[in-house]
LOTIVO-160303 format. One record per residue: x negated, y negated, z negated of N, C-alpha, C in turn; chain; residue in one letter; residue number from 1. Coordinates in Angstrom, 1 decimal, decimal comma, padded with zeros to 4 digits. Atoms other than C-alpha are relative to their C-alpha. Example, Ala and Ser with C-alpha at 12.3 -4.5 7.8 and 13.67 -1.06 7.14 Angstrom:
! residues 2
n_c1	n_c2	n_c3	ca_c1	ca_c2	ca_c3	c_c1	c_c2	c_c3	chain	res	n
-000,9	001,2	000,0	-012,3	004,5	-007,8	-000,9	-001,2	000,0	A	A	1
000,9	001,1	000,0	-013,7	001,1	-007,1	000,8	-001,1	-000,8	A	S	2
! end
This chain:
! residues 181
n_c1	n_c2	n_c3	ca_c1	ca_c2	ca_c3	c_c1	c_c2	c_c3	chain	res	n
-000,8	-000,5	000,6	-054,4	-013,0	037,8	-000,2	001,6	001,1	A	M	1
-000,1	-001,2	-000,9	-054,4	-009,7	038,6	002,1	000,8	000,4	A	M	2
-001,6	-000,4	-000,3	-050,7	-007,9	040,3	-000,3	001,4	-000,8	A	R	3
-000,7	-001,2	000,7	-049,6	-004,5	038,7	-000,1	000,6	001,2	A	A	4
000,1	-000,4	-001,5	-050,0	-001,9	041,1	001,4	001,4	-000,5	A	R	5
-000,5	-000,7	000,6	-046,6	000,3	040,7	-000,6	001,8	001,4	A	T	6
000,5	-001,3	-000,8	-047,4	004,0	041,8	001,4	000,6	000,6	A	L	7
-001,6	-000,4	-001,1	-044,8	005,6	044,7	-000,2	001,5	000,0	A	K	8
-000,5	-001,4	000,3	-043,3	008,8	043,3	001,5	000,4	001,0	A	N	9
-001,3	-001,0	-001,0	-041,0	010,5	046,3	001,1	-000,1	-001,2	A	P	10
-001,4	-000,5	000,9	-038,5	012,0	043,8	000,3	-001,4	-000,9	A	E	11
-000,3	000,9	000,8	-038,4	008,5	041,3	000,9	-001,1	001,1	A	A	12
-000,5	000,5	-000,7	-037,5	006,7	044,9	001,0	000,4	000,5	A	D	13
-000,7	-000,7	-000,1	-035,0	009,1	045,9	001,3	-000,1	-001,4	A	F	14
-001,5	000,7	001,4	-032,9	008,6	042,4	000,2	-000,8	000,1	A	I	15
000,0	001,2	-000,5	-033,5	005,2	043,1	001,2	-000,7	000,8	A	M	16
-000,9	-000,1	-001,8	-031,9	005,0	046,5	001,4	000,8	-000,6	A	N	17
-001,2	-000,8	000,2	-029,1	007,5	045,1	000,8	-000,6	-001,2	A	R	18
-000,9	000,6	001,4	-027,8	004,9	041,8	000,6	-001,0	000,7	A	S	19
-000,9	000,7	000,1	-025,1	003,0	041,8	-000,4	-001,5	-000,1	A	V	20
000,9	001,5	-000,2	-027,3	000,2	041,0	-000,3	-000,4	000,9	A	I	21
000,8	000,5	-001,0	-029,6	000,0	043,7	000,7	-000,5	001,0	A	H	22
-000,6	000,4	-000,7	-026,7	-000,1	045,6	000,9	-001,5	000,7	A	A	23
-000,4	000,9	-000,2	-025,4	-003,0	044,6	-001,1	-001,1	000,0	A	M	24
001,1	001,0	-000,1	-026,8	-006,8	044,7	000,0	-000,4	-001,4	A	T	25
-000,2	000,6	001,8	-027,7	-008,2	041,2	001,4	-000,7	-000,1	A	S	26
-001,3	000,4	000,5	-024,5	-010,5	041,6	001,0	001,1	-000,5	A	R	27
-001,3	-000,8	001,0	-022,2	-007,7	041,5	-000,2	000,4	-000,7	A	A	28
000,2	-001,0	001,6	-023,9	-005,5	038,9	000,4	-000,8	-001,2	A	A	29
-000,4	001,2	001,4	-023,6	-008,6	036,9	001,7	000,0	-000,3	A	T	30
-001,8	000,5	000,3	-019,7	-009,0	037,0	000,4	001,7	000,3	A	V	31
-000,1	-001,4	000,3	-019,7	-005,0	037,2	-000,4	000,8	-001,7	A	A	32
-000,2	-000,9	001,3	-021,1	-004,6	033,9	001,0	-001,5	-001,1	A	V	33
-001,4	000,6	001,0	-019,1	-007,9	032,5	001,8	000,5	-000,1	A	I	34
-001,1	-000,7	-000,6	-016,4	-006,1	034,1	000,5	001,4	-001,5	A	A	35
000,0	-000,7	000,5	-017,2	-003,0	031,6	-000,1	-000,7	-001,5	A	V	36
-000,4	000,2	001,5	-017,5	-005,0	028,1	001,5	-000,8	-000,4	A	I	37
-001,5	001,0	000,3	-014,7	-006,8	028,7	001,0	001,2	-000,2	A	C	38
-000,8	-000,8	000,0	-012,5	-003,3	029,0	-000,4	000,2	-001,6	A	M	39
-000,5	-000,5	001,2	-014,0	-002,3	026,0	-000,2	-000,5	-001,1	A	A	40
-000,6	001,2	000,8	-013,3	-005,2	024,1	001,6	000,2	000,0	A	I	41
-001,9	-000,3	000,3	-009,6	-004,9	025,2	000,0	001,2	-000,7	A	S	42
-000,3	-001,5	001,1	-009,8	-001,6	023,4	000,3	000,2	-000,5	A	V	43
000,2	000,6	001,3	-010,4	-002,7	020,4	001,5	-000,8	-000,4	A	N	44
-000,6	000,5	000,0	-007,9	-005,0	020,9	001,4	000,4	000,0	A	L	45
-001,6	-001,1	-000,7	-004,1	-003,4	020,3	000,5	-001,0	000,0	A	Q	46
-001,4	000,5	000,2	-000,8	-004,2	019,9	000,5	-001,3	-000,2	A	A	47
-000,5	000,6	001,3	-000,3	-005,8	016,8	-001,5	-000,8	-000,5	A	N	48
001,0	001,3	000,4	-003,7	-007,9	016,5	000,5	-001,1	000,4	A	D	49
-000,2	001,6	-000,7	-003,8	-011,5	017,0	-001,6	-000,4	-000,4	A	I	50
001,9	001,0	000,0	-007,2	-013,6	017,6	000,7	-000,9	-000,8	A	Q	51
-000,1	000,8	000,2	-007,3	-015,9	015,2	-000,8	-001,2	000,1	A	V	52
001,1	000,5	-000,1	-010,7	-017,1	015,9	-000,4	000,2	001,0	A	G	53
000,6	-000,7	-000,8	-013,4	-016,2	018,2	-000,4	000,8	-000,4	A	R	54
000,1	-001,7	000,5	-014,2	-013,1	016,9	000,6	000,6	-001,3	A	Y	55
-000,5	-000,4	001,0	-012,0	-012,8	014,3	001,4	000,3	000,0	A	S	56
-001,0	-000,2	-000,1	-009,0	-010,6	014,5	001,0	000,3	-001,6	A	L	57
-000,9	-000,4	001,0	-005,6	-010,1	012,1	000,8	000,5	000,4	A	Y	58
-000,5	-000,7	-000,1	-003,8	-007,4	011,9	001,4	-000,1	-000,1	A	A	59
-001,1	000,9	-000,5	-000,1	-008,7	013,0	001,2	001,8	-001,0	A	A	60
-001,0	-000,7	-000,1	001,2	-005,8	010,7	000,6	-000,1	-002,2	A	T	61
000,2	000,2	001,0	002,7	-005,7	007,0	-000,7	000,7	-001,5	A	P	62
001,3	-000,2	001,1	000,5	-005,2	003,7	000,4	001,0	-000,6	A	T	63
-001,0	-001,5	000,4	001,3	-002,0	001,6	000,9	-000,7	-001,5	A	K	64
-001,1	000,4	001,1	003,0	-004,4	-001,3	001,1	-001,0	000,3	A	T	65
-000,8	000,9	-000,6	004,9	-006,2	001,3	001,1	002,1	000,8	A	Q	66
-000,8	-001,7	000,2	006,2	-001,9	002,2	000,4	000,1	-000,8	A	R	67
-000,1	-000,4	001,5	006,2	-001,3	-001,4	000,6	-000,5	-001,3	A	D	68
-000,1	001,0	000,8	007,8	-003,6	-003,8	-000,8	000,1	-001,3	A	L	69
000,5	-000,4	001,2	006,5	-002,0	-006,6	-001,3	000,4	000,1	A	L	70
001,4	-000,1	-000,2	003,2	-001,8	-005,8	-001,3	-001,3	000,3	A	A	71
000,4	001,1	000,8	002,7	-005,2	-006,3	-001,0	-000,2	-000,8	A	V	72
001,0	000,2	001,0	-000,7	-006,4	-008,3	000,4	-000,4	-001,2	A	T	73
-000,6	001,5	000,8	000,5	-008,3	-011,8	-000,7	-000,2	-001,1	A	T	74
000,5	000,4	001,0	-000,7	-009,8	-014,5	001,0	-000,6	-000,9	A	T	75
-000,8	000,9	001,0	001,9	-011,2	-017,4	000,1	000,1	-001,3	A	V	76
000,1	000,5	001,6	001,7	-012,2	-020,7	001,8	-000,6	-000,2	A	R	77
-001,3	000,5	-000,4	005,5	-012,4	-021,6	000,1	-001,2	-001,1	A	F	78
-000,8	001,1	000,8	007,1	-015,9	-023,4	000,4	001,0	-001,4	A	P	79
-000,4	-000,3	000,9	007,6	-015,6	-027,0	001,4	000,4	-000,4	A	E	80
-002,0	-000,6	000,1	011,7	-015,2	-026,1	-000,1	001,6	000,2	A	G	81
-000,2	-001,0	000,1	011,3	-012,3	-025,0	-000,5	000,9	-000,7	A	I	82
-000,2	-001,0	001,4	011,7	-009,8	-028,1	000,2	001,3	000,8	A	Q	83
000,0	-001,8	000,2	012,9	-005,7	-026,7	-000,7	000,1	001,5	A	T	84
-000,1	-000,2	-000,8	012,1	-004,0	-024,2	000,3	-000,3	001,3	A	V	85
-001,0	000,4	-001,0	014,9	-004,5	-022,0	-000,5	-001,6	000,7	A	G	86
000,3	001,8	-000,4	013,9	-008,5	-021,8	-001,0	000,2	000,7	A	E	87
001,5	-000,7	-000,4	010,2	-007,4	-020,9	000,6	000,5	001,8	A	A	88
000,0	-001,0	-001,7	011,8	-005,2	-017,7	000,6	-000,8	000,3	A	V	89
-000,6	001,2	-001,0	014,2	-008,0	-016,6	-001,1	-000,5	000,6	A	R	90
001,0	001,0	000,1	011,4	-010,3	-017,1	-000,8	000,1	001,2	A	Y	91
001,0	-000,2	-001,0	009,0	-008,2	-014,7	000,5	000,3	001,2	A	L	92
-001,4	-000,5	-001,3	012,1	-007,5	-012,0	000,2	-001,4	000,2	A	L	93
-001,0	001,5	-000,4	013,3	-011,6	-012,1	-000,7	000,0	001,8	A	E	94
000,4	000,2	-001,2	010,7	-012,0	-008,8	000,0	001,0	001,0	A	R	95
000,4	-001,2	-000,6	010,1	-008,7	-007,7	001,2	000,7	001,1	A	S	96
-000,7	000,0	-000,4	013,3	-008,0	-005,7	000,6	000,8	-000,1	A	G	97
-001,1	-001,2	000,5	014,4	-005,1	-007,7	000,6	-000,5	-000,9	A	Y	98
-000,2	000,8	001,9	016,8	-005,6	-010,8	000,7	001,3	-000,1	A	R	99
-000,4	-001,4	001,0	017,9	-003,0	-013,5	001,3	000,3	000,9	A	L	100
-001,0	-000,5	-000,2	020,6	-001,0	-012,5	001,6	-000,3	-001,2	A	A	101
-001,4	-000,1	000,5	024,3	-001,2	-013,8	-000,1	000,3	-001,5	A	Q	102
-000,3	-000,8	001,3	025,0	-000,8	-017,5	000,3	001,1	-000,2	A	T	103
-000,9	-001,7	-000,1	027,4	001,7	-016,8	-000,8	000,9	000,2	A	E	104
000,6	-000,8	-000,1	024,8	003,7	-015,0	-000,9	000,4	-000,6	A	S	105
001,0	-000,5	000,9	022,6	003,9	-017,5	-000,1	000,7	-000,9	A	I	106
-000,4	-000,6	000,9	021,9	006,2	-019,7	-000,1	000,2	-001,4	A	V	107
000,0	001,0	000,9	022,5	006,0	-023,2	-001,6	000,2	-000,7	A	P	108
000,8	000,1	000,9	019,0	007,0	-024,5	-001,1	-001,2	000,8	A	D	109
000,1	001,2	-000,7	017,8	004,1	-021,7	000,5	-001,3	-001,2	A	A	110
-000,2	001,1	000,9	019,7	001,8	-023,6	000,1	-000,3	-001,1	A	M	111
000,8	000,4	000,9	018,3	002,6	-026,5	-001,1	-000,9	-000,1	A	A	112
000,7	000,7	000,0	015,4	002,3	-025,4	-000,5	-001,4	000,4	A	L	113
000,7	001,1	-000,4	015,5	-001,2	-024,1	000,4	-001,3	-001,3	A	F	114
-000,5	000,1	001,4	017,1	-002,0	-027,3	-001,7	-000,5	-000,6	A	A	115
001,0	-000,1	001,1	013,6	-001,5	-029,2	-000,8	-001,2	000,1	A	L	116
000,5	001,4	-000,1	011,2	-004,4	-029,9	-001,0	000,1	000,8	A	P	117
001,5	-000,4	-001,1	008,2	-005,2	-027,2	-000,9	000,2	-001,4	A	L	118
001,0	000,1	000,9	005,2	-003,6	-029,2	-001,0	-000,9	000,6	A	P	119
000,8	000,7	000,0	002,4	-006,1	-029,7	-000,8	000,6	001,1	A	A	120
001,0	-000,6	-001,0	000,4	-003,8	-027,5	000,4	-000,5	001,7	A	A	121
-000,7	000,4	-001,2	002,9	-004,6	-024,6	000,2	-001,8	000,2	A	H	122
-000,4	001,5	-000,3	003,1	-008,3	-025,0	-001,1	-000,7	001,4	A	Q	123
001,0	000,7	-001,2	-000,1	-009,1	-022,5	000,0	001,3	001,5	A	Q	124
000,4	-001,0	-001,0	-000,3	-006,4	-019,2	-000,4	-000,1	001,0	A	L	125
000,2	000,4	-001,2	-002,2	-006,1	-016,5	-001,4	-000,5	000,2	A	G	126
-001,1	-000,7	-001,3	-003,7	-006,1	-013,9	-000,4	001,3	000,3	A	P	127
-000,2	-000,6	-000,6	-001,7	-003,7	-012,7	001,2	000,4	000,9	A	M	128
-000,9	-000,1	-001,0	000,9	-002,3	-010,4	001,6	-000,5	-000,8	A	T	129
-001,5	000,6	000,8	004,6	-003,8	-011,1	000,5	001,3	-000,7	A	L	130
-000,4	-001,4	001,1	005,2	000,3	-011,5	-000,5	000,8	-000,9	A	R	131
000,9	-000,2	000,9	002,3	000,7	-013,6	000,7	-000,5	-001,4	A	D	132
000,4	000,4	000,7	003,3	-001,9	-015,8	002,1	000,3	-000,3	A	A	133
-001,3	-000,9	000,7	007,5	-000,4	-015,7	-000,1	000,9	-000,2	A	L	134
-000,3	-001,1	001,1	006,4	003,0	-017,2	-001,1	-000,6	-000,8	A	E	135
001,1	000,4	001,5	004,2	001,2	-019,4	000,7	-000,3	-000,9	A	T	136
-000,6	000,6	000,5	006,4	-000,6	-020,6	001,0	001,4	-001,0	A	L	137
-001,0	-000,6	000,6	009,2	002,5	-021,0	-001,2	001,0	-001,1	A	A	138
000,2	-001,2	000,7	006,5	005,3	-022,2	-000,1	000,8	000,1	A	G	139
-000,4	-001,2	-000,1	006,0	008,6	-021,6	000,6	001,0	-000,1	A	P	140
-001,2	-001,0	-000,1	009,1	009,9	-022,4	001,2	-000,4	001,1	A	A	141
-000,3	000,3	-000,9	010,6	008,4	-019,6	-000,1	-000,4	001,3	A	F	142
000,5	-000,3	-001,4	010,3	008,9	-016,0	001,1	-001,9	000,4	A	N	143
-000,7	001,1	-000,9	011,2	005,2	-013,8	000,7	000,6	000,8	A	L	144
-000,7	-000,2	-001,3	013,8	005,7	-011,0	000,2	-000,5	000,7	A	V	145
-000,4	000,9	-001,3	014,0	003,9	-008,1	000,9	000,2	000,9	A	Q	146
-001,2	000,1	-000,5	017,0	002,9	-005,9	-000,9	-000,7	000,9	A	D	147
000,4	001,2	-000,9	015,1	001,2	-002,8	000,4	000,1	001,2	A	P	148
-001,1	000,7	-000,8	018,2	001,0	-000,5	001,2	-001,2	-001,1	A	V	149
-000,4	000,8	000,9	019,5	-000,7	-003,4	-000,5	-000,7	-000,4	A	H	150
001,3	000,6	000,7	016,8	-002,0	-005,0	000,2	-000,1	-001,2	A	R	151
-000,3	000,1	001,3	017,5	-000,9	-008,2	-001,3	000,8	-000,9	A	L	152
000,5	-001,3	000,5	015,6	000,6	-011,0	000,8	000,2	-001,6	A	I	153
-000,4	-001,2	001,1	016,5	003,1	-014,3	-000,9	000,7	-000,4	A	T	154
000,5	-000,9	000,3	014,9	005,5	-016,4	000,8	000,6	-000,2	A	Y	155
-001,2	-001,0	000,7	016,1	008,6	-017,5	-001,5	000,6	-000,8	A	E	156
001,1	-000,1	001,5	014,3	010,2	-020,5	000,0	001,8	000,6	A	R	157
001,2	-001,4	-000,3	011,6	013,3	-020,2	000,7	001,0	-001,1	A	C	158
-000,1	-000,5	001,4	011,9	016,1	-022,4	-001,5	001,1	-000,4	A	A	159
001,6	000,2	000,6	008,4	017,8	-023,9	000,2	001,8	000,9	A	L	160
000,1	-001,5	-000,3	007,2	021,2	-022,1	-001,0	000,0	-001,0	A	D	161
000,5	-000,9	001,5	005,5	024,0	-024,2	-001,5	-000,6	-000,6	A	G	162
001,5	000,9	000,7	002,3	021,5	-023,9	-000,1	-001,0	-000,8	A	F	163
-000,4	001,2	000,9	003,9	018,5	-025,9	-000,1	-001,5	001,4	A	G	164
000,0	001,1	-001,0	003,5	017,0	-022,3	001,7	-000,5	000,9	A	D	165
-001,9	000,0	-000,6	006,8	015,4	-020,5	000,8	000,0	000,7	A	P	166
-000,9	-001,0	-000,6	009,2	017,2	-018,6	001,1	-001,7	000,9	A	K	167
-001,2	000,5	-000,6	011,8	015,7	-016,2	001,4	000,5	-000,7	A	P	168
-001,5	-000,7	000,4	015,5	016,4	-018,0	000,7	-000,4	001,1	A	V	169
-000,9	000,2	-001,3	018,3	017,7	-015,3	001,0	-000,8	-000,8	A	R	170
-001,4	001,4	000,8	020,8	015,2	-015,7	001,6	001,0	000,5	A	V	171
-001,6	-001,0	000,0	024,8	016,8	-015,7	000,4	-000,8	000,1	A	R	172
-000,9	000,8	000,2	026,9	015,0	-014,9	001,3	000,7	-000,8	A	A	173
-001,2	000,0	001,2	030,6	014,9	-017,4	000,7	000,8	000,8	A	E	174
-001,1	-000,9	-000,5	032,7	018,0	-016,8	-001,0	000,7	001,2	A	G	175
000,4	-001,3	-000,9	030,2	020,2	-014,6	-000,3	001,0	-001,0	A	A	176
000,2	-001,2	000,8	029,0	023,8	-015,9	-001,5	000,0	000,3	A	K	177
001,0	000,1	-000,4	025,8	024,4	-016,4	-000,4	001,9	000,3	A	D	178
000,9	-000,6	-000,6	023,7	026,9	-014,3	-000,3	000,9	-001,1	A	D	179
000,7	-001,1	000,8	022,4	029,7	-016,3	-000,9	000,8	001,1	A	E	180
000,8	-000,6	-000,8	019,4	030,9	-014,6	-000,1	001,8	000,0	A	D	181
! end
């Protein structure tokens, strides 16, 4: 068997003699490489990550639906006993963490909406977010009003702009004077 011949290049020898790896023993070089790999892995591992397997990490942060309760995806088929829009809204809110606002704080237009019969097209909704389902039940004439502090839901009536699209109505308190522009 013939041995490979190495060419002597003074410039290459000079570079190799000055390199960091050449100065280390093979054991020290191995330790250095392992240390660099461990540092690279630890940079990717964040404080809110939990290692659940050898190669798997789990982010220990709340999901979008845990932060925004109305963003949960739902599919619902209303039972036969649900006959009105108001009953359907209450049914949707049952396990959501939200509830319908007190009757005294709901505007009369929304109370009239709640008394309407549930349309056949709305007997089954989804998959869609809870927010979209609540907006679908009310239709384009109403805006969903959310109080995230008290976890209350209600609706307000929209007016139609010049193009036939709904726009929010400015609600004024009883006894307040109209501001003229």
